[in-house]
N, C-alpha and C positions, 0 to 999 in steps of 0.2 A: 404478533406484529400489530401495531396500531398506528394509523395515519391520523395526525391531528391537524385540523383545518382552522384557520383564523381569518377573520375579515373585519375591517373597520367600516362603519356605515356613516355616510355624511347626510343622507336624506332621512332625518329623524322622523318627520311626519309620516312618511311612507311606511317605515318600519313599525311605528306605533299603530297605524291603521291596519296594516296587514296582520299584526299580531292580535287584533281585537282588544287592545288595551285602552282602558279609561284612566286618564291621568289628570289630576287637578291642575297642575302647572307644568306642562311638558317643556316649557322653555328653561326650566331648571336642569334639565338633562343635558350634560355637556358631551358625553361620550357614549357611543353604542358600538359594541363588538359582538360578533357571532362566532361561536366555536362549536366544533363537533368532532366526533371520532368516526373513522371509517376502518372497519376491520379488514385485514389482509389475510383472510382465510376462507375456507369453503363454507363455513357455517353462515357467514354474512350477517352476524348479529349486530346490526347497526344501532339498535336501542341500547344494547349492552355496552357497545363501544362509547356511545355518547354519555352513558351513565358513568363509565370509567373516567372519561375526561372531566366530567363534572365533579366527581368525588375527589379526584386528585387536585383539581383547582381549589375546592373548598378546604381540603387538607392543608395545602400549601399556604392558603390565605390565613388559616388558623385563627378565625374570628368567631366569637360566640357572644350571645346566643344567635342561632340561625332560626328564623321563622319559616317553616315549610307549610304552604297552604295549597290544598288541592280539593277538588270537588266536581260535582255535576253529573257523574255517570255511574255512581255505585251506591250501595245501600249501607246502612249502619252496620249490619252484621258482617259485612265484608272487611271492615277496618277496625272497629272499636275493640274486638277481642285482642288484636295485635297490640294496640296501644296499651291496653290494660295489663296484658301479660308482661310487657316490658317496662311498665311504670313510666310511660311517656306522658308528659304534660301537654294536654290538648284542649282546644276549645272548639265547640261545634256551632255552626251557623246554618240556618235553613231558611234563606230568603225566598226560595221557590220550592219546587217539589223535591229536589234532590239536595242532600246536605253538602256543606263545605266543612273541612277541618283545617285548623291551624295548629301545628305541632311545634312546640318550642324545643329546639335542640340545644343542650347546654354544654356538651363536652364531646370528645372524640369518639367515645364508644357509641353514643347515640347517633352521631354523624355517620359512622360506619354502618349502623343498623338500618336507619330509616330510608335512605335512598335505595338501598338494595331491595327493600321490601316494597317501596311505593313507586319507583320510577315507571313501572308498567302502567300506572294510572295516566301518566303523560303519554305513553305509547298508545293509549286508547282515546286520544284526543281530549282527555280530561284537562281541566284548568290546573296548572301546576306552576307554582310561583315561590320563589325564595327571596328573603330579604334579611337584613341584619338589624333592622328596627321593625316594629310592627306597623307597617305602612298602609295596610289595607283596611278600608271600610266598605260596607255594602250600601249602595245608594241607588236611587231611581235614575235611569238614563234611557234615552231613546236608542234602541238597538236596531241597527241596520244589518241585515244579512242578504243573501242572494235573492230570497223570495218573500221577505217580509220586513216590515218596520213596525216596531211596537215598543211601548214602555215596559222596562223590566228592571228588577233589582239585580245589580251586577257588582263585582268587586272593583273598587276604585283605588288607584295608587295615590296616596297623599304624600307629595314630595317634601323633602326637607333640604336644608342647606348642604349637608353632607349625607350622602346615601349611596347605596349599592343595592340593586335588585336584579333578579334573574327570572326570565320567562322562558319556559321550555318550548321548543319549536314543535310544529305539527308532527305527530307520530313519534315524538322524542328523537327527532333527527337533529340533534344538537340543541343549542340554547343561545339566547340573547342576553347580554349583560348591559345594564343601563347604570350610569354613574355620573357623579360630578365631583368625585374625590381626586385629590392630587396624585394618588398612587396609580391612577388609570389615565392620567392626562396625556400620555404618549403610548404608542403601540408597543414600544420596547418595554415600558413599565408593565403594561398589561400582560405581555408574554412571559414575564418572570413567574407568573402563577400557573402557567400551563404545564402539563406533565412533561417530565424528562426521564431518561433512563434507557436501558437496553431494550430493543424491540420497538422503539417509538420513532417514527419519522414525522417531520414537521413540514407543512406546506402552507402556502397562502393561495387564496383565490386570485386568478389573474384578472 
């Protein structure tokens, strides 16, 4: 059993701030939706349920390439052997002490493989980001957190006239979708990409 939750957000500035996103032209974002999966079983695998919702969303969207970028909390030897074993096309960035990787997913087999292997990075509060164009650059920004403010090199989203990108929520408890594409300009259109089938119940936040 899987409960699928969906919410449209109107306060874009708050969502962007709370997700610690740096976006060059946030006014270009027209629609923000959050989605997640809540398992109805004793195991309570919330991260696995959210990953299931994300994989089914991407499968139904059926758009390639997908650029999956993650980093900050792991070392090279934890990820590179997997990329090399499966012949995945990846680029490494190391703006600070820990590396970031961007993997280009070109077809359904890689899409099935990569989220299953890597979604736990998001569950560890890693940076985890998906887009359908290579939207990220690494730039210097003033970073504000609870106890400090300093200049750091961070990933920045470079917006375009038509775009869709996804930011994984804290602990991989769902994800946020940002877009200005016509296929997401209403809630009903966005919902057409959500999972369907036996054992899935659909809810909205009140």
